[in-house]
C-alpha positions in Angstrom: 88.8 100.3 97.9 89.9 100.3 101.4 87.8 102.4 103.8 85.2 103.4 101.2 81.8 101.8 101.0 80.1 101.6 97.6 76.4 100.9 96.8 77.2 97.7 95.0 78.9 96.2 98.1 76.9 93.7 100.1 75.2 95.4 103.1 77.1 93.2 105.6 80.4 94.4 104.3 79.3 98.1 104.2 78.1 97.9 107.8 81.6 96.9 109.0 83.0 100.0 107.3 80.8 102.5 109.2 82.7 104.5 111.8 81.1 106.9 114.3 83.1 109.6 116.0 80.6 112.0 117.6 77.7 114.3 117.1 77.6 118.1 117.1 74.2 119.7 116.5 73.7 123.3 115.6 70.3 124.6 114.8 70.0 126.6 111.6 68.4 130.0 111.7 65.0 128.8 110.4 64.7 126.0 113.0 65.8 128.3 115.8 63.2 130.9 114.8 60.4 128.3 114.6 61.3 126.6 117.9 62.5 129.7 119.8 65.2 129.9 122.4 64.9 127.1 125.0 64.4 128.0 128.6 67.2 126.4 130.6 66.7 125.6 134.2 69.7 124.8 136.4 69.1 121.6 138.5 70.7 120.9 141.8 73.4 118.3 141.3 75.0 116.7 144.4 78.6 115.9 144.1 78.7 113.9 147.4 77.0 110.8 148.6 73.8 111.2 150.4 74.1 111.1 154.2 72.4 108.2 155.8 72.9 106.2 159.0 74.2 102.7 159.2 70.7 101.5 160.3 69.0 103.2 157.4 71.4 101.6 154.9 71.0 98.2 156.5 67.2 98.6 156.5 67.2 99.5 152.8 69.4 96.4 152.1 67.0 94.2 154.1 64.1 95.5 152.0 66.1 95.1 148.8 67.1 91.5 149.5 63.4 90.6 150.3 62.8 91.1 146.6 66.2 90.3 145.0 68.7 87.5 145.1 71.9 89.6 144.8 73.2 93.2 144.5 76.0 94.7 142.4 78.0 97.8 143.2 76.1 99.9 140.7 72.8 98.8 142.1 74.0 99.6 145.6 75.0 103.1 144.4 71.6 103.9 143.2 69.8 102.2 146.0 71.7 104.1 148.8 72.5 107.3 146.8 76.3 106.7 147.1 79.2 107.7 144.9 81.2 104.8 143.4 84.1 105.0 145.9 81.7 105.1 148.9 79.7 102.1 147.5 82.9 100.1 147.1 84.0 101.0 150.6 80.5 100.0 152.0 80.6 96.7 150.2 84.2 96.0 151.5 83.0 96.8 155.1 80.0 94.4 154.8 82.2 91.7 153.4 84.8 92.0 156.1 82.0 92.1 158.7 80.7 88.8 157.3 77.4 90.2 156.1 77.9 89.7 152.3 79.6 87.2 150.1 81.0 87.7 146.6 79.4 84.9 144.5 80.8 86.4 141.2 84.4 86.9 140.0 86.8 89.5 141.2 86.2 91.5 138.0 82.4 91.0 138.0 81.3 90.7 141.6 77.8 90.0 142.7 77.1 90.1 146.4 74.6 87.9 148.2 73.7 88.2 151.9 75.1 85.6 154.3 72.3 83.5 155.8 70.9 85.4 158.9 71.9 88.8 157.5 69.7 91.4 155.9 66.6 89.5 156.6 67.8 86.2 155.0 
């Protein structure tokens, strides 16, 4: 039986047949009445990178590299509060300025500070 799992099949074979598409949850009336209507609060979501000066960014990186060996683009995003494109541009600028080196591959870069930069 292609695509159908049966209880007599080995578990390993059944596990390979499981497919997951998505989840849609709707409360039934009884649960909604017992829980009540949730109070929703709108949060402030920023669509742009946080503004910071060059000195602030470099100071944060100096502090970061005092505790860590390398940084990735994603870590830089969260550390400096940047969007992906701005973080990529910042890394490119620091590489061109000779402050960072890519010790990883082109597809999986990890950046380390050049000796004498960012407190190293």
